[in-house]
Structures are given as C-alpha cells and as structure tokens.
Z-matrix of the N, CA and C atoms (Angstrom, degrees):
N
C 1 1.444
C 2 1.531 1 107.73
N 3 1.332 2 116.42 1 126.82
C 4 1.457 3 118.34 2 179.82
C 5 1.529 4 110.50 3 -81.99
N 6 1.315 5 115.84 4 169.94
C 7 1.463 6 121.20 5 -173.10
C 8 1.525 7 112.29 6 -63.78
N 9 1.325 8 117.28 7 -39.66
C 10 1.472 9 118.53 8 -176.92
C 11 1.522 10 111.57 9 -67.11
N 12 1.328 11 118.25 10 -38.15
C 13 1.462 12 119.12 11 178.46
C 14 1.529 13 110.46 12 -69.76
N 15 1.334 14 117.50 13 -35.84
C 16 1.464 15 120.50 14 176.16
C 17 1.529 16 110.11 15 -60.78
N 18 1.333 17 116.69 16 -48.46
C 19 1.462 18 120.22 17 -179.31
C 20 1.524 19 111.59 18 -62.62
N 21 1.313 20 117.27 19 -37.37
C 22 1.469 21 120.39 20 178.87
C 23 1.533 22 110.23 21 -65.24
N 24 1.319 23 117.03 22 -42.51
C 25 1.461 24 120.24 23 179.33
C 26 1.529 25 110.15 24 -62.66
N 27 1.315 26 116.82 25 -44.58
C 28 1.462 27 120.91 26 -179.73
C 29 1.529 28 110.73 27 -64.54
N 30 1.311 29 117.47 28 -40.96
C 31 1.467 30 120.85 29 179.04
C 32 1.527 31 110.69 30 -65.10
N 33 1.318 32 117.52 31 -41.15
C 34 1.463 33 120.69 32 178.24
C 35 1.529 34 110.36 33 -63.91
N 36 1.325 35 117.36 34 -43.35
C 37 1.468 36 120.73 35 178.44
C 38 1.529 37 110.45 36 -62.28
N 39 1.326 38 116.92 37 -44.52
C 40 1.473 39 120.68 38 178.90
C 41 1.525 40 110.74 39 -62.23
N 42 1.321 41 116.49 40 -42.16
C 43 1.464 42 120.26 41 179.31
C 44 1.531 43 111.02 42 -63.50
N 45 1.316 44 117.25 43 -40.67
C 46 1.464 45 120.61 44 178.06
C 47 1.524 46 111.72 45 -64.81
N 48 1.334 47 116.54 46 -41.49
C 49 1.466 48 119.90 47 178.41
C 50 1.527 49 110.13 48 -63.65
N 51 1.326 50 117.17 49 -45.42
C 52 1.467 51 120.20 50 179.28
C 53 1.525 52 111.30 51 -64.40
N 54 1.315 53 117.08 52 -41.91
C 55 1.466 54 120.83 53 179.27
C 56 1.524 55 110.22 54 -61.06
N 57 1.327 56 115.57 55 -45.94
C 58 1.468 57 120.34 56 -179.64
C 59 1.524 58 110.74 57 -65.03
N 60 1.301 59 116.78 58 -40.80
C 61 1.464 60 121.05 59 -179.15
C 62 1.529 61 111.45 60 -66.23
N 63 1.334 62 117.20 61 -42.35
C 64 1.464 63 119.10 62 179.57
C 65 1.527 64 111.06 63 -70.47
N 66 1.315 65 117.59 64 -32.58
C 67 1.468 66 120.68 65 175.25
C 68 1.513 67 110.92 66 -65.13
N 69 1.333 68 116.54 67 -35.69
C 70 1.466 69 120.91 68 -178.28
C 71 1.520 70 111.72 69 -63.44
N 72 1.305 71 118.21 70 -22.45
C 73 1.457 72 121.31 71 179.90
C 74 1.526 73 111.36 72 -70.67
N 75 1.328 74 117.10 73 -16.90
C 76 1.454 75 121.17 74 -177.19
C 77 1.522 76 112.57 75 -111.13
N 78 1.309 77 117.40 76 -2.64
C 79 1.459 78 121.67 77 178.74
C 80 1.528 79 109.28 78 -122.75
N 81 1.322 80 116.18 79 139.59
C 82 1.470 81 117.36 80 178.30
C 83 1.524 82 111.17 81 -68.61
N 84 1.309 83 115.02 82 151.56
C 85 1.456 84 120.84 83 176.99
C 86 1.525 85 107.10 84 -84.32
N 87 1.309 86 115.55 85 122.87
C 88 1.461 87 120.76 86 -175.13
C 89 1.522 88 110.74 87 -86.89
N 90 1.318 89 114.09 88 152.84
C 91 1.451 90 119.84 89 174.51
C 92 1.518 91 113.17 90 78.84
N 93 1.315 92 114.07 91 -157.61
C 94 1.460 93 120.01 92 -175.44
C 95 1.528 94 113.00 93 -99.51
N 96 1.325 95 117.66 94 11.73
C 97 1.451 96 121.89 95 175.08
C 98 1.515 97 115.62 96 95.31
N 99 1.313 98 118.09 97 -3.00
C 100 1.463 99 120.66 98 -178.31
C 101 1.528 100 110.58 99 -60.89
N 102 1.320 101 116.65 100 -30.37
C 103 1.469 102 119.63 101 179.50
C 104 1.521 103 112.33 102 -63.44
N 105 1.321 104 117.94 103 -19.00
C 106 1.462 105 120.75 104 175.79
C 107 1.525 106 111.46 105 -67.53
N 108 1.308 107 116.87 106 -22.31
C 109 1.468 108 121.68 107 -178.22
C 110 1.538 109 112.19 108 -89.28
N 111 1.314 110 118.57 109 -12.74
C 112 1.460 111 121.23 110 -176.39
C 113 1.530 112 114.43 111 -58.23
N 114 1.339 113 120.32 112 -37.92
C 115 1.471 114 118.59 113 178.32
C 116 1.526 115 113.95 114 -57.81
N 117 1.319 116 117.42 115 -24.69
C 118 1.468 117 119.82 116 176.39
C 119 1.526 118 109.32 117 -61.47
N 120 1.309 119 116.67 118 -45.10
C 121 1.462 120 120.12 119 -179.77
C 122 1.517 121 111.47 120 -72.72
N 123 1.337 122 116.67 121 -34.12
C 124 1.466 123 120.36 122 179.08
C 125 1.519 124 111.70 123 -62.81
N 126 1.331 125 116.90 124 -32.38
C 127 1.463 126 119.00 125 179.67
C 128 1.527 127 111.72 126 -91.75
N 129 1.316 128 118.58 127 -33.35
C 130 1.463 129 120.33 128 -176.51
C 131 1.529 130 112.87 129 -68.29
N 132 1.301 131 117.46 130 -46.78
C 133 1.465 132 120.77 131 -173.97
C 134 1.528 133 112.33 132 -60.38
N 135 1.342 134 120.33 133 -51.03
C 136 1.472 135 117.59 134 179.10
C 137 1.530 136 113.55 135 -75.51
N 138 1.324 137 118.14 136 -13.02
C 139 1.462 138 121.25 137 -177.69
C 140 1.516 139 113.62 138 -80.26
N 141 1.296 140 117.10 139 -26.58
C 142 1.466 141 120.34 140 -175.79
C 143 1.526 142 112.13 141 -56.35
N 144 1.348 143 120.00 142 -48.39
C 145 1.474 144 118.44 143 179.14
C 146 1.530 145 113.33 144 -64.52
N 147 1.316 146 117.40 145 -30.68
C 148 1.472 147 120.53 146 -179.91
C 149 1.523 148 109.71 147 -69.79
N 150 1.315 149 116.91 148 -44.49
C 151 1.468 150 121.27 149 -177.73
C 152 1.533 151 111.25 150 -71.07
N 153 1.332 152 116.78 151 -37.64
C 154 1.463 153 120.71 152 -177.45
C 155 1.524 154 113.34 153 -89.17
N 156 1.311 155 117.47 154 7.91
C 157 1.456 156 122.38 155 179.49
C 158 1.537 157 109.21 156 -58.81
N 159 1.335 158 118.19 157 128.70
C 160 1.465 159 120.01 158 -179.56
C 161 1.533 160 113.48 159 -64.73
N 162 1.325 161 117.66 160 -17.26
C 163 1.468 162 120.33 161 179.19
C 164 1.527 163 112.36 162 -80.74
N 165 1.342 164 117.06 163 -5.23
C 166 1.464 165 121.20 164 179.13
C 167 1.520 166 108.47 165 -80.98
N 168 1.321 167 114.84 166 123.82
C 169 1.467 168 120.87 167 -179.67
C 170 1.528 169 109.12 168 -126.94
N 171 1.326 170 114.72 169 79.78
C 172 1.460 171 120.00 170 178.33
C 173 1.519 172 108.53 171 -114.98
N 174 1.305 173 114.80 172 142.66
C 175 1.465 174 120.32 173 177.44
C 176 1.528 175 109.22 174 -73.73
N 177 1.312 176 115.53 175 158.46
C 178 1.465 177 121.13 176 -179.61
C 179 1.523 178 111.03 177 -55.92
N 180 1.329 179 116.82 178 -42.78
C 181 1.462 180 120.27 179 -178.55
C 182 1.533 181 111.15 180 -65.07
N 183 1.328 182 118.33 181 -28.98
C 184 1.468 183 120.46 182 177.62
C 185 1.527 184 110.67 183 -68.83
N 186 1.338 185 116.60 184 -38.00
C 187 1.465 186 119.71 185 175.72
C 188 1.532 187 110.46 186 -64.68
N 189 1.330 188 116.72 187 -43.42
C 190 1.469 189 120.87 188 179.58
C 191 1.531 190 110.03 189 -63.15
N 192 1.331 191 116.81 190 -43.75
C 193 1.467 192 120.28 191 177.67
C 194 1.527 193 111.42 192 -61.44
N 195 1.328 194 117.08 193 -41.11
C 196 1.464 195 120.67 194 178.97
C 197 1.524 196 110.60 195 -62.71
N 198 1.332 197 116.84 196 -42.88
C 199 1.464 198 120.25 197 178.18
C 200 1.530 199 111.70 198 -64.39
N 201 1.326 200 116.61 199 -45.75
C 202 1.468 201 120.54 200 179.56
C 203 1.520 202 111.99 201 -64.41
N 204 1.325 203 115.93 202 -43.01
C 205 1.463 204 120.06 203 179.62
C 206 1.530 205 110.11 204 -63.73
N 207 1.316 206 117.10 205 -42.05
C 208 1.462 207 120.30 206 177.20
C 209 1.514 208 111.65 207 -62.00
N 210 1.321 209 116.48 208 -42.86
C 211 1.458 210 119.76 209 178.46
C 212 1.525 211 110.94 210 -62.40
N 213 1.325 212 117.14 211 -41.69
C 214 1.474 213 120.56 212 178.00
C 215 1.529 214 110.37 213 -61.58
N 216 1.334 215 116.81 214 -39.31
C 217 1.464 216 120.05 215 178.04
C 218 1.529 217 112.22 216 -66.80
N 219 1.330 218 117.52 217 -24.03
C 220 1.463 219 119.73 218 179.96
C 221 1.530 220 112.22 219 -73.65
N 222 1.306 221 117.64 220 -23.44
C 223 1.467 222 120.96 221 -174.37
C 224 1.534 223 112.47 222 -60.71
N 225 1.351 224 120.45 223 -50.00
C 226 1.464 225 117.60 224 177.84
C 227 1.530 226 112.80 225 -64.28
N 228 1.316 227 117.72 226 -32.83
C 229 1.460 228 119.98 227 177.72
C 230 1.527 229 110.56 228 -66.45
N 231 1.323 230 116.51 229 -39.44
C 232 1.468 231 120.79 230 177.70
C 233 1.525 232 109.79 231 -65.11
N 234 1.327 233 117.59 232 -44.24
C 235 1.470 234 121.33 233 -179.75
C 236 1.530 235 112.04 234 -61.41
N 237 1.309 236 116.91 235 -36.57
C 238 1.462 237 120.05 236 -172.98
C 239 1.522 238 114.08 237 -94.80
N 240 1.317 239 117.99 238 -0.92
C 241 1.464 240 120.86 239 177.92
C 242 1.520 241 108.79 240 -103.62
N 243 1.319 242 115.30 241 113.77
C 244 1.459 243 121.39 242 178.91
C 245 1.515 244 109.17 243 -140.42
N 246 1.306 245 115.14 244 166.25
C 247 1.455 246 121.74 245 -178.33
C 248 1.509 247 109.25 246 -130.91
N 249 1.351 248 115.39 247 155.19
C 250 1.448 249 119.84 248 -179.71
C 251 1.524 250 109.89 249 -141.70
N 252 1.311 251 114.75 250 148.78
C 253 1.452 252 121.92 251 174.93
C 254 1.521 253 106.47 252 -93.94
N 255 1.306 254 116.25 253 118.38
C 256 1.467 255 120.31 254 -177.89
C 257 1.525 256 110.39 255 -95.24
N 258 1.310 257 115.68 256 174.42
C 259 1.459 258 121.65 257 -174.21
C 260 1.526 259 113.43 258 -61.15
N 261 1.317 260 118.62 259 -22.19
C 262 1.471 261 121.02 260 177.83
C 263 1.528 262 112.12 261 -82.44
N 264 1.350 263 116.44 262 7.01
C 265 1.467 264 124.49 263 178.73
C 266 1.534 265 113.59 264 65.60
N 267 1.331 266 116.68 265 26.83
C 268 1.452 267 122.73 266 173.06
C 269 1.525 268 108.76 267 -113.36
N 270 1.309 269 115.46 268 154.31
C 271 1.463 270 121.20 269 -178.86
C 272 1.530 271 108.50 270 -99.15
N 273 1.334 272 115.03 271 130.56
C 274 1.460 273 122.86 272 -179.10
C 275 1.524 274 109.29 273 -124.10
N 276 1.328 275 115.94 274 154.79
C 277 1.466 276 120.00 275 168.67
C 278 1.526 277 106.85 276 -70.94
N 279 1.322 278 117.02 277 136.74
C 280 1.461 279 119.24 278 -179.80
C 281 1.524 280 110.10 279 -71.51
N 282 1.303 281 115.44 280 149.86
C 283 1.464 282 120.89 281 178.01
C 284 1.522 283 107.48 282 -75.50
N 285 1.323 284 115.41 283 125.36
C 286 1.452 285 119.28 284 -176.63
C 287 1.528 286 109.12 285 -151.50
N 288 1.306 287 115.82 286 107.60
C 289 1.469 288 119.94 287 -179.81
C 290 1.529 289 111.46 288 -72.80
N 291 1.322 290 117.58 289 -22.27
C 292 1.466 291 120.76 290 177.86
C 293 1.522 292 111.12 291 -62.44
N 294 1.331 293 116.73 292 -32.04
C 295 1.461 294 120.06 293 178.44
C 296 1.523 295 109.85 294 -59.06
N 297 1.305 296 116.82 295 -45.37
C 298 1.467 297 121.37 296 -178.61
C 299 1.525 298 109.82 297 -62.74
N 300 1.323 299 117.37 298 -42.76
C 301 1.463 300 121.51 299 178.91
C 302 1.527 301 110.43 300 -61.52
N 303 1.336 302 117.61 301 -47.49
C 304 1.460 303 120.89 302 179.89
C 305 1.523 304 111.73 303 -65.04
N 306 1.319 305 116.89 304 -39.65
C 307 1.458 306 120.64 305 179.80
C 308 1.525 307 110.88 306 -62.65
N 309 1.320 308 116.89 307 -44.70
C 310 1.470 309 120.84 308 178.03
C 311 1.528 310 110.04 309 -65.24
N 312 1.334 311 117.72 310 -39.14
C 313 1.466 312 120.70 311 178.22
C 314 1.524 313 111.11 312 -61.69
N 315 1.321 314 117.08 313 -39.21
C 316 1.464 315 120.39 314 178.59
C 317 1.524 316 110.39 315 -62.03
N 318 1.324 317 117.03 316 -43.02
C 319 1.463 318 119.26 317 178.80
C 320 1.525 319 111.75 318 -66.02
N 321 1.322 320 117.40 319 -37.90
C 322 1.467 321 119.88 320 177.51
C 323 1.531 322 110.09 321 -64.33
N 324 1.330 323 116.71 322 -43.99
C 325 1.469 324 120.63 323 178.52
C 326 1.525 325 110.24 324 -60.10
N 327 1.326 326 116.54 325 -41.69
C 328 1.469 327 119.45 326 179.73
C 329 1.526 328 111.33 327 -65.07
N 330 1.335 329 117.83 328 -38.14
C 331 1.472 330 120.59 329 177.28
C 332 1.522 331 110.77 330 -63.63
N 333 1.327 332 116.28 331 -45.24
C 334 1.463 333 120.39 332 -179.83
C 335 1.525 334 110.26 333 -62.81
N 336 1.316 335 116.97 334 -44.84
C 337 1.466 336 120.49 335 178.49
C 338 1.524 337 112.25 336 -63.33
N 339 1.320 338 116.47 337 -37.71
C 340 1.472 339 119.84 338 -179.79
C 341 1.523 340 110.31 339 -61.33
N 342 1.308 341 116.10 340 -43.39
C 343 1.466 342 119.35 341 178.86
C 344 1.529 343 111.06 342 -68.37
N 345 1.315 344 117.10 343 -35.58
C 346 1.457 345 121.42 344 -179.17
C 347 1.528 346 111.90 345 -69.60
N 348 1.338 347 116.70 346 -35.33
C 349 1.465 348 121.60 347 -175.03
C 350 1.525 349 113.98 348 -98.59
N 351 1.314 350 117.52 349 13.11
C 352 1.466 351 119.94 350 -173.72
C 353 1.530 352 113.39 351 -63.78
N 354 1.323 353 118.46 352 -17.47
C 355 1.468 354 120.02 353 179.93
C 356 1.529 355 113.03 354 -79.52
N 357 1.340 356 118.36 355 -3.28
C 358 1.466 357 121.05 356 179.34
C 359 1.521 358 112.87 357 -78.83
N 360 1.301 359 118.12 358 -17.77
C 361 1.456 360 121.41 359 -175.21
C 362 1.514 361 109.74 360 107.20
N 363 1.302 362 116.51 361 143.15
C 364 1.467 363 121.87 362 -173.74
C 365 1.531 364 112.63 363 -60.20
N 366 1.330 365 117.12 364 -43.62
C 367 1.461 366 120.22 365 -177.73
C 368 1.523 367 111.52 366 -66.72
N 369 1.312 368 116.79 367 -40.84
C 370 1.463 369 121.02 368 -179.98
C 371 1.521 370 110.93 369 -67.24
N 372 1.318 371 116.69 370 -43.97
C 373 1.474 372 120.32 371 178.65
C 374 1.525 373 109.88 372 -62.13
N 375 1.336 374 116.98 373 -44.09
C 376 1.465 375 120.26 374 179.12
C 377 1.529 376 110.78 375 -60.53
N 378 1.319 377 117.17 376 -44.81
C 379 1.460 378 120.67 377 -179.32
C 380 1.531 379 111.69 378 -64.60
N 381 1.324 380 116.77 379 -40.86
C 382 1.466 381 119.59 380 178.99
C 383 1.526 382 111.31 381 -67.71
N 384 1.322 383 117.49 382 -38.81
C 385 1.464 384 119.71 383 179.02
C 386 1.525 385 111.97 384 -70.33
N 387 1.304 386 117.12 385 -35.38
C 388 1.463 387 119.60 386 174.49
C 389 1.529 388 109.17 387 -64.52
N 390 1.321 389 116.82 388 -38.98
C 391 1.466 390 121.08 389 177.84
C 392 1.527 391 110.34 390 -63.43
N 393 1.327 392 116.92 391 -42.10
C 394 1.466 393 120.26 392 176.27
C 395 1.525 394 110.23 393 -60.53
N 396 1.340 395 116.52 394 -46.45
C 397 1.465 396 120.44 395 -179.40
C 398 1.530 397 110.85 396 -61.21
N 399 1.312 398 116.59 397 -44.57
C 400 1.467 399 120.02 398 178.60
C 401 1.525 400 110.05 399 -61.42
N 402 1.328 401 116.16 400 -40.43
C 403 1.466 402 120.86 401 -176.79
C 404 1.525 403 112.77 402 -70.88
N 405 1.334 404 119.07 403 -19.94
C 406 1.468 405 116.41 404 173.71
C 407 1.516 406 112.20 405 -102.02
N 408 1.303 407 119.67 406 -25.12
C 409 1.459 408 120.42 407 -179.93
C 410 1.531 409 111.29 408 -75.36
N 411 1.323 410 117.93 409 -42.63
C 412 1.466 411 119.83 410 -177.12
C 413 1.529 412 112.23 411 -62.24
N 414 1.345 413 120.71 412 -53.00
C 415 1.477 414 118.16 413 179.44
C 416 1.528 415 112.39 414 -63.65
N 417 1.338 416 116.67 415 -39.40
C 418 1.464 417 120.58 416 -179.36
C 419 1.518 418 110.30 417 -61.07
N 420 1.315 419 118.24 418 -47.04
C 421 1.457 420 121.68 419 -177.75
C 422 1.527 421 112.04 420 -70.78
N 423 1.318 422 117.80 421 -37.08
C 424 1.467 423 119.69 422 178.66
C 425 1.525 424 110.07 423 -66.63
N 426 1.329 425 117.43 424 -45.82
C 427 1.470 426 120.11 425 179.20
C 428 1.526 427 110.18 426 -66.23
N 429 1.325 428 117.88 427 -38.04
C 430 1.470 429 120.60 428 176.16
C 431 1.521 430 110.50 429 -60.31
N 432 1.323 431 116.30 430 -44.19
C 433 1.464 432 121.04 431 177.53
C 434 1.522 433 110.15 432 -60.02
N 435 1.332 434 117.67 433 -44.99
C 436 1.465 435 120.86 434 -179.93
C 437 1.529 436 111.66 435 -64.09
N 438 1.323 437 117.02 436 -39.65
C 439 1.470 438 120.33 437 176.40
C 440 1.526 439 110.33 438 -63.10
N 441 1.321 440 116.29 439 -45.19
C 442 1.463 441 120.62 440 178.87
C 443 1.523 442 110.40 441 -61.28
N 444 1.341 443 116.55 442 -46.72
C 445 1.463 444 120.15 443 -177.99
C 446 1.528 445 111.69 444 -63.74
N 447 1.323 446 118.06 445 -31.83
C 448 1.458 447 120.23 446 175.92
C 449 1.518 448 111.24 447 -61.37
N 450 1.315 449 116.71 448 -45.64
C 451 1.470 450 121.05 449 178.46
C 452 1.520 451 110.26 450 -70.03
N 453 1.318 452 116.89 451 -40.50
C 454 1.468 453 121.99 452 179.43
C 455 1.533 454 110.79 453 -60.20
N 456 1.320 455 117.17 454 -46.89
C 457 1.467 456 120.89 455 179.60
C 458 1.520 457 111.18 456 -66.63
N 459 1.328 458 117.51 457 -39.04
C 460 1.464 459 121.57 458 177.64
C 461 1.522 460 109.94 459 -63.00
N 462 1.330 461 116.83 460 -42.19
C 463 1.474 462 121.83 461 178.74
C 464 1.530 463 110.16 462 -61.90
N 465 1.331 464 116.60 463 -43.87
C 466 1.464 465 120.23 464 -178.80
C 467 1.524 466 112.14 465 -68.36
N 468 1.345 467 117.81 466 -34.15
C 469 1.475 468 120.81 467 177.41
C 470 1.525 469 110.56 468 -67.22
N 471 1.353 470 116.34 469 -39.69
C 472 1.462 471 121.02 470 -179.33
C 473 1.525 472 111.92 471 -69.36
N 474 1.326 473 116.97 472 -30.24
C 475 1.468 474 119.71 473 -176.78
C 476 1.537 475 111.57 474 -79.67
N 477 1.337 476 117.71 475 -15.13
C 478 1.470 477 119.42 476 179.77
C 479 1.480 478 112.79 477 -97.30
C-alpha cells in the first residue's frame, strides 16, 4: 500500500468517525449504553494479529511509550465527551466542538509520528500505532460508558 492510499483510508475513517459522532449529538442513545463499549471490541479483535506479528521488533520501552502516549491522547477525548438528559427524557451526547478539534489533532499527531518513526519497519510501526489507538480508545470508551450510566441510573431513579 503506498502512502497516498494509506492517508486516504485514514482520512475516510476519521471523517466517518466525526460524522457519526456529530450525528449522535442529535439522536438519543438507545439502550443502557453497552453499545458505547462496542468500539473496544471492533479495534481489539483485528488488532491482535498485527500486534503479535512475528515481524514486529519493538523494544519493551517502545510498547510502554505507545501505551502511555495513547492514554495521554485519551484525556482530551474523555474531557470533551459528555452526556445530557434532555426534556424528552432521552440521553444525548452533548454538543461539543472541542471534541472535533481534539480528534483532528490526534490524527495530525499520528501522521507526524508515522513519518518520524518510518525507519522502524512497517510492521513495527503498525503494531505501535494500533497499541496507541487501543490505549486511547479503551479508556475513552470506558469512561464514556461510566458517564452515560451515571445519567442513565439518575434518570431511572427519578422516574420511580
């Protein structure tokens, strides 16, 4: 895969995530919030073969750095993801333009890092970037779920 097709795929994925996220601000979140956790499984299952690839040659400290960097990237996403109970008694994601700014910044940082780390080998870079993605998606989605469940439980207590 050449660089331009890689960048196009990443841009399309980012655009789809942003489109879906902005749409969610206008539609209530259905159910008890478990669907907020599904992206964890969507990224974990296909990531296992990439991370465990025998051609990946990353030092232990590189894995730790990838995990820490991913966790740091999750912090602005956690801060900007909130939910609200509206007058129709449904829970919605709050409108927050800062989320879009942080999300785009994360993709820019990943592009810059990809170019900086290109001498590590394609398999190693892919595995480290998947590790970064896992390290920011898992905490972000778990905290989002907990925030949603807090409002969901409060709504259910008030209705009884």
